[in-house]
Z-matrix of the N, CA and C atoms (Angstrom, degrees):
N
C 1 1.447
C 2 1.521 1 109.75
N 3 1.283 2 116.05 1 136.93
C 4 1.461 3 121.60 2 178.88
C 5 1.522 4 109.25 3 -105.70
N 6 1.295 5 114.71 4 153.99
C 7 1.457 6 120.89 5 178.04
C 8 1.517 7 108.41 6 -88.80
N 9 1.293 8 117.99 7 126.60
C 10 1.457 9 122.37 8 179.76
C 11 1.522 10 108.79 9 -107.48
N 12 1.313 11 116.02 10 134.20
C 13 1.459 12 121.11 11 177.88
C 14 1.514 13 109.30 12 -100.18
N 15 1.277 14 115.42 13 147.17
C 16 1.450 15 121.01 14 179.96
C 17 1.525 16 108.69 15 -123.99
N 18 1.317 17 117.11 16 137.93
C 19 1.457 18 121.93 17 179.27
C 20 1.527 19 108.15 18 -76.23
N 21 1.303 20 115.25 19 126.21
C 22 1.459 21 120.99 20 178.62
C 23 1.517 22 108.37 21 -104.42
N 24 1.306 23 115.56 22 161.39
C 25 1.460 24 119.61 23 176.77
C 26 1.522 25 109.73 24 -63.65
N 27 1.328 26 114.77 25 141.13
C 28 1.456 27 118.93 26 177.31
C 29 1.522 28 109.32 27 -79.32
N 30 1.309 29 114.33 28 143.05
C 31 1.459 30 119.03 29 177.47
C 32 1.519 31 109.43 30 -66.59
N 33 1.300 32 116.16 31 138.95
C 34 1.459 33 119.80 32 -178.54
C 35 1.516 34 112.29 33 -86.52
N 36 1.320 35 116.62 34 -20.00
C 37 1.461 36 119.40 35 178.27
C 38 1.517 37 109.22 36 -117.44
N 39 1.285 38 115.45 37 133.70
C 40 1.460 39 120.41 38 178.81
C 41 1.525 40 109.07 39 -102.12
N 42 1.294 41 115.76 40 138.31
C 43 1.457 42 121.27 41 176.86
C 44 1.523 43 107.27 42 -93.24
N 45 1.310 44 115.81 43 122.80
C 46 1.454 45 119.29 44 -179.44
C 47 1.516 46 109.44 45 -110.20
N 48 1.298 47 114.57 46 135.92
C 49 1.460 48 120.28 47 176.98
C 50 1.521 49 108.67 48 -80.84
N 51 1.325 50 117.00 49 149.93
C 52 1.464 51 118.66 50 177.76
C 53 1.528 52 110.36 51 -63.80
N 54 1.311 53 116.18 52 147.17
C 55 1.456 54 120.29 53 178.65
C 56 1.525 55 109.34 54 -66.89
N 57 1.310 56 115.98 55 163.44
C 58 1.457 57 119.90 56 178.99
C 59 1.523 58 110.86 57 -61.46
N 60 1.321 59 117.10 58 -40.00
C 61 1.468 60 119.85 59 178.42
C 62 1.533 61 110.48 60 -60.27
N 63 1.329 62 116.71 61 -39.76
C 64 1.462 63 120.36 62 178.12
C 65 1.524 64 110.76 63 -66.62
N 66 1.323 65 117.10 64 -40.01
C 67 1.465 66 120.36 65 177.93
C 68 1.522 67 110.72 66 -63.44
N 69 1.333 68 116.69 67 -42.96
C 70 1.465 69 120.57 68 179.95
C 71 1.524 70 110.08 69 -61.90
N 72 1.317 71 117.23 70 -49.41
C 73 1.464 72 120.00 71 -177.64
C 74 1.525 73 111.66 72 -66.73
N 75 1.331 74 118.02 73 -33.74
C 76 1.462 75 120.65 74 177.02
C 77 1.520 76 110.78 75 -66.23
N 78 1.323 77 117.17 76 -45.49
C 79 1.463 78 121.34 77 179.13
C 80 1.525 79 110.28 78 -61.34
N 81 1.328 80 116.97 79 -44.21
C 82 1.464 81 120.17 80 179.94
C 83 1.524 82 111.48 81 -67.17
N 84 1.330 83 117.24 82 -36.17
C 85 1.462 84 120.91 83 179.60
C 86 1.533 85 110.74 84 -67.22
N 87 1.331 86 117.39 85 -33.67
C 88 1.452 87 120.98 86 -178.92
C 89 1.528 88 112.90 87 -81.43
N 90 1.322 89 116.77 88 -16.78
C 91 1.471 90 120.82 89 -178.62
C 92 1.526 91 110.20 90 -77.23
N 93 1.318 92 115.94 91 143.10
C 94 1.464 93 120.91 92 178.65
C 95 1.529 94 111.38 93 -76.25
N 96 1.326 95 116.20 94 -34.90
C 97 1.459 96 122.27 95 -177.76
C 98 1.517 97 109.13 96 -128.78
N 99 1.326 98 114.93 97 176.43
C 100 1.460 99 119.84 98 175.14
C 101 1.527 100 109.25 99 -61.13
N 102 1.328 101 116.15 100 144.99
C 103 1.460 102 120.74 101 -178.78
C 104 1.521 103 110.63 102 -106.82
N 105 1.323 104 116.76 103 131.32
C 106 1.457 105 119.10 104 172.26
C 107 1.533 106 109.70 105 -62.12
N 108 1.314 107 115.98 106 155.08
C 109 1.466 108 121.39 107 -177.20
C 110 1.528 109 111.55 108 -53.06
N 111 1.321 110 117.93 109 -45.68
C 112 1.466 111 121.40 110 -177.29
C 113 1.528 112 111.63 111 -61.69
N 114 1.322 113 117.35 112 -40.41
C 115 1.464 114 120.50 113 178.28
C 116 1.525 115 111.13 114 -67.76
N 117 1.317 116 116.39 115 -42.65
C 118 1.462 117 120.78 116 178.29
C 119 1.520 118 110.05 117 -61.75
N 120 1.330 119 116.88 118 -43.17
C 121 1.455 120 121.85 119 179.37
C 122 1.528 121 110.84 120 -61.53
N 123 1.319 122 117.37 121 -43.52
C 124 1.462 123 121.14 122 -179.85
C 125 1.532 124 111.27 123 -65.59
N 126 1.308 125 116.60 124 -41.27
C 127 1.474 126 119.49 125 -178.89
C 128 1.525 127 112.49 126 -71.19
N 129 1.331 128 116.93 127 -31.98
C 130 1.466 129 120.43 128 179.17
C 131 1.524 130 111.90 129 -85.82
N 132 1.343 131 116.62 130 -13.99
C 133 1.460 132 122.72 131 -179.09
C 134 1.527 133 111.43 132 51.26
N 135 1.325 134 113.54 133 63.78
C 136 1.460 135 120.59 134 -177.56
C 137 1.529 136 108.42 135 -142.85
N 138 1.311 137 116.43 136 157.11
C 139 1.462 138 121.17 137 177.29
C 140 1.523 139 110.09 138 -64.39
N 141 1.326 140 115.73 139 149.46
C 142 1.464 141 121.43 140 -178.70
C 143 1.525 142 111.37 141 -60.38
N 144 1.321 143 117.42 142 -43.63
C 145 1.469 144 120.61 143 -178.84
C 146 1.524 145 111.51 144 -62.68
N 147 1.323 146 116.23 145 -40.28
C 148 1.468 147 120.66 146 179.65
C 149 1.524 148 110.53 147 -67.03
N 150 1.326 149 116.72 148 -44.10
C 151 1.468 150 120.16 149 179.11
C 152 1.523 151 110.54 150 -63.97
N 153 1.310 152 116.73 151 -41.57
C 154 1.464 153 120.69 152 179.14
C 155 1.531 154 110.35 153 -58.36
N 156 1.314 155 116.47 154 -43.70
C 157 1.470 156 120.93 155 179.17
C 158 1.526 157 111.42 156 -62.80
N 159 1.328 158 116.99 157 -47.79
C 160 1.468 159 120.50 158 -176.83
C 161 1.530 160 111.55 159 -69.66
N 162 1.334 161 117.62 160 -36.39
C 163 1.470 162 120.52 161 176.45
C 164 1.527 163 109.50 162 -61.72
N 165 1.325 164 116.39 163 -40.64
C 166 1.465 165 119.88 164 177.90
C 167 1.515 166 112.08 165 -60.53
N 168 1.322 167 116.25 166 -42.50
C 169 1.470 168 120.92 167 179.04
C 170 1.530 169 110.18 168 -65.92
N 171 1.320 170 116.65 169 -45.32
C 172 1.468 171 120.20 170 179.98
C 173 1.529 172 111.55 171 -65.52
N 174 1.328 173 117.27 172 -36.61
C 175 1.463 174 120.72 173 177.43
C 176 1.525 175 110.78 174 -67.73
N 177 1.325 176 116.96 175 -42.17
C 178 1.468 177 120.85 176 178.68
C 179 1.529 178 111.25 177 -63.21
N 180 1.328 179 116.43 178 -31.41
C 181 1.466 180 121.04 179 178.64
C 182 1.530 181 111.83 180 -82.34
N 183 1.345 182 116.47 181 -5.55
C 184 1.462 183 119.88 182 179.02
C 185 1.510 184 114.46 183 82.51
N 186 1.322 185 118.49 184 13.52
C 187 1.465 186 121.46 185 -178.06
C 188 1.520 187 113.04 186 -90.58
N 189 1.351 188 116.63 187 -24.64
C 190 1.461 189 122.28 188 -178.05
C 191 1.517 190 108.55 189 -130.04
N 192 1.326 191 115.46 190 144.11
C 193 1.455 192 121.47 191 179.94
C 194 1.529 193 108.61 192 -124.41
N 195 1.336 194 115.45 193 137.79
C 196 1.464 195 119.77 194 174.60
C 197 1.514 196 108.29 195 -95.11
N 198 1.331 197 115.93 196 129.08
C 199 1.460 198 122.06 197 177.73
C 200 1.531 199 108.64 198 -117.83
N 201 1.301 200 116.72 199 179.27
C 202 1.462 201 120.53 200 177.46
C 203 1.525 202 111.30 201 -64.13
N 204 1.339 203 117.37 202 -25.94
C 205 1.463 204 121.90 203 -178.54
C 206 1.520 205 113.85 204 -91.70
N 207 1.320 206 117.51 205 -13.26
C 208 1.459 207 120.69 206 -178.29
C 209 1.521 208 111.08 207 143.61
N 210 1.308 209 115.12 208 -146.63
C 211 1.467 210 121.32 209 -177.43
C 212 1.512 211 110.17 210 -110.24
N 213 1.327 212 114.61 211 145.94
C 214 1.461 213 121.41 212 175.82
C 215 1.517 214 108.13 213 -147.26
N 216 1.322 215 116.01 214 165.13
C 217 1.461 216 119.99 215 175.17
C 218 1.525 217 108.18 216 -71.88
N 219 1.309 218 115.31 217 145.88
C 220 1.465 219 118.57 218 176.58
C 221 1.521 220 108.73 219 -73.57
N 222 1.301 221 116.91 220 150.44
C 223 1.452 222 121.20 221 178.64
C 224 1.517 223 108.65 222 -88.43
N 225 1.312 224 116.36 223 137.95
C 226 1.480 225 120.26 224 -177.06
C 227 1.502 226 114.13 225 -66.98
């Protein structure tokens, strides 16, 4: 017996996951205090190197600030 595949209708709506930058800013917005890198990494579920790169971009854009206690969103 062979396995036969059948063409199904394509979904008309695509579900998109939030970008990593959105995940980082959401996690920081929900945190009461600054988050150490390790905690931020665990909550975002991302590799350390990837998070380090994105934090650098967000910091350069002025969206994230590094403090002695960790990272937090910059205040407007």
